C-alpha positions in Angstrom: 0.0 0.0 0.0 1.4 3.4 -1.0 1.3 6.0 1.8 2.4 9.6 1.5 5.7 10.3 3.4 4.3 13.7 4.4 1.0 12.8 6.0 -0.7 9.5 6.7 -2.8 9.6 3.5 -3.7 6.4 1.6 -2.9 6.9 -2.0 -4.2 3.7 -3.6 -6.8 3.7 -6.3 -10.1 4.1 -4.5 -12.1 1.7 -6.8 -11.4 -1.6 -8.5 -12.3 -0.1 -12.0 -10.6 -1.8 -15.0 -10.4 -0.8 -18.7 -12.4 -3.9 -19.6 -15.3 -2.7 -17.5 -15.4 0.7 -19.2 -18.2 1.2 -21.7 -16.7 3.7 -24.1 -19.8 4.7 -26.1 -19.0 8.1 -27.7 -15.6 8.1 -25.8 -13.6 5.5 -27.8 -10.9 8.0 -28.7 -10.6 9.2 -25.1 -10.2 5.6 -23.9 -7.5 5.0 -26.5 -5.6 8.2 -25.5 -5.7 7.1 -21.8 -4.4 3.6 -22.5 -1.6 5.0 -24.7 -0.3 7.2 -21.9 1.6 4.3 -20.3 3.6 3.9 -23.5 4.6 7.6 -23.5 7.2 8.4 -20.8 6.9 12.1 -20.0 3.4 12.3 -21.4 0.5 14.1 -19.8 -3.2 14.0 -20.5 -6.0 16.3 -19.2 -9.5 14.9 -19.1 -12.5 17.0 -18.7 -16.2 16.0 -18.6 -19.3 16.2 -16.5 -20.0 14.1 -13.5 -20.8 10.6 -14.5 -18.9 10.6 -17.8 -16.3 8.1 -16.6 -13.3 10.3 -15.5 -12.6 8.6 -12.2 -13.1 5.1 -13.8 -10.4 5.8 -16.3 -8.0 7.2 -13.7 -8.4 4.2 -11.5 -8.2 1.8 -14.4 -4.9 3.4 -15.6 -3.4 3.2 -12.2 -4.3 -0.5 -11.9 -2.9 -1.2 -15.4 0.3 0.6 -14.6 0.8 -1.5 -11.5 0.1 -4.7 -13.4 2.9 -3.7 -15.7 5.3 -3.3 -12.8 5.2 0.5 -12.8 4.9 2.7 -9.7 1.6 4.6 -9.7 -0.1 7.1 -7.5 -3.8 8.1 -7.4 -5.3 11.0 -5.4 -8.8 12.4 -5.5 -8.7 16.1 -4.5 -12.4 16.4 -3.7 -13.0 17.0 0.0 -9.3 16.7 0.9 -8.0 19.1 3.6 -5.5 21.7 2.5 -2.7 20.1 4.6 -3.0 17.1 2.3 -1.2 19.1 -0.4 2.1 18.1 1.2 1.5 14.6 0.0 2.4 15.7 -3.5 6.1 16.2 -2.6 8.7 13.7 -3.8 6.6 12.0 -6.4 9.3 12.2 -9.1 10.3 8.6 -8.4 6.9 7.4 -9.7 6.0 6.3 -13.2 2.4 7.6 -13.2 0.6 10.2 -11.2 -3.3 10.3 -11.5 -4.9 13.4 -10.0 -8.8 13.5 -9.9 -11.2 16.4 -9.3 -8.9 19.3 -10.2 -11.7 21.7 -10.3 -12.3 21.3 -6.5 -8.9 23.0 -5.7 -8.7 25.6 -8.5 -8.2 29.0 -7.0 -6.5 27.6 -3.8 -2.9 28.8 -3.8 -1.7 26.1 -1.5 -3.0 23.3 -3.7 -2.0 25.0 -6.9 1.6 25.6 -5.8 1.9 21.9 -4.7 0.4 20.6 -7.9 2.6 22.9 -10.0 5.7 21.6 -8.3 4.5 18.0 -8.5 3.8 18.2 -12.2 7.2 19.8 -12.9 9.0 17.1 -11.0 7.1 14.2 -12.5 7.5 15.4 -16.1 11.2 16.2 -15.6 11.7 12.6 -14.4 9.8 11.3 -17.5 6.8 10.2 -15.4 3.3 10.3 -16.8 0.5 12.5 -15.7 -3.3 12.0 -15.9 -5.4 14.8 -14.5 -9.2 15.1 -14.5 -11.7 18.0 -14.1 -15.4 18.5 -14.5 -14.6 21.7 -16.3 -12.4 22.3 -19.3 -9.0 23.7 -18.6 -9.9 27.2 -20.1 -12.8 27.6 -17.6 -10.8 26.9 -14.4 -9.9 30.0 -12.5 -6.4 29.4 -11.4 -4.6 31.6 -8.9 -1.3 30.5 -10.4 -1.2 31.2 -14.2 1.8 28.9 -14.6 -0.2 25.9 -13.6 -2.7 26.5 -16.4 0.2 26.9 -18.9 1.9 23.7 -17.7 -1.3 21.7 -18.1 -1.8 23.1 -21.6 1.4 21.5 -22.7 -0.1 18.1 -22.7 -3.0 16.4 -24.6 -6.5 17.4 -23.7 -9.6 15.2 -24.1 -13.2 15.8 -23.3 -15.5 13.0 -22.2 -19.1 13.0 -23.3 -22.0 11.5 -21.3 -23.5 8.2 -22.5 -26.8 8.1 -24.2 -29.7 6.0 -22.8 -28.4 2.9 -24.6 -24.9 3.5 -23.2 -26.4 4.0 -19.7 -28.1 0.6 -19.9 -24.9 -1.0 -21.0 -23.1 0.5 -18.0 -25.8 -0.7 -15.6 -25.6 -4.2 -17.0 -21.8 -4.2 -16.7 -21.9 -3.0 -13.1 -24.5 -5.6 -12.3 -22.2 -8.3 -13.7 -19.4 -7.0 -11.5 -21.7 -7.1 -8.5 -22.7 -10.6 -9.4 -26.4 -9.8 -9.4 -29.1 -10.4 -12.0 -30.7 -7.2 -13.3 -33.8 -7.9 -15.3 -34.5 -5.8 -18.4 -37.7 -4.3 -16.9 -35.8 -3.2 -13.8 -33.1 -1.6 -15.9 -35.7 0.4 -17.9 -37.5 1.3 -14.7 -34.3 2.8 -13.1 -33.6 4.8 -16.2 -37.2 6.1 -16.5 -38.0 6.9 -12.9 -34.6 7.4 -11.2 -32.2 10.3 -11.5 -30.8 10.1 -15.0 -27.1 11.0 -14.3 -24.8 8.0 -14.3 -23.5 8.4 -10.8 -27.1 8.4 -9.4 -28.0 5.3 -11.5 -25.1 3.3 -10.2 -25.8 4.4 -6.6 -29.4 3.2 -7.1 -28.1 -0.1 -8.3 -25.9 -0.5 -5.3 -28.9 0.3 -3.0 -31.0 -2.2 -4.9 -28.5 -4.9 -4.5 -28.3 -4.2 -0.7 -32.0 -4.1 -0.4 -32.4 -7.4 -2.1 -29.8 -9.0 0.1 -31.2 -7.6 3.4 -34.8 -8.5 2.5 -33.9 -11.8 0.8 -36.0 -10.8 -2.2 -35.3 -11.0 -6.0 -34.5 -7.8 -7.8 -37.8 -6.7 -9.3 -39.6 -3.5 -10.3 -41.6 -3.3 -7.0 -38.3 -3.5 -5.1 -36.7 -0.9 -7.4 -39.8 1.3 -6.7 -39.2 1.0 -3.0 -35.6 1.8 -3.3 -36.2 4.9 -5.4 -38.9 6.2 -3.0 -36.4 6.1 -0.1 -34.4 8.8 -1.8 -37.2 11.1 -2.8 
């Protein structure tokens, strides 16, 4: 387990996401660009896209793939981290890959921006790879440190698009297989029609549905899905 030498912060990928579990839909080119990053020492890639478009999935998947190849990889999600966690970004030049998620959550914070700027410089100088994600495009992030924006602009930029309804159903089916549960077609359609339509909420509803079925020892059906959705209204 990788731990920051500066503060006791666990820096492992937070989810078991893999590339084979990613449903690319309209994002095939983005998926290819992320996968190619491991073959490009010194390369950097900036991913932008709305919540639920698959950014965190791709960052976690690349981190896992790097470690399976014997590379040293680091993952950190910036959302809701305290400012003192910025110290964890020191000394990462020894790593082959650094994945930084949720950049928009610290844009405008001079402490985080200074730490990120130093980290990115060190990693690139050592021919490490960088994968950074943000809900907003680079041009719309209001940085306190202009040099950080300039440095990020040196690399490749890709924008993730949200899946359409067919893609959402594919993702639900894939997650159900990973959870080892049977998700009937009528339940899939019910979740999509009556639940919140963003992908994060749909996957959360699926998790709750699985737990409800386990606790109540019931099959996953439309009536159970209706109960689960009502609990969050």
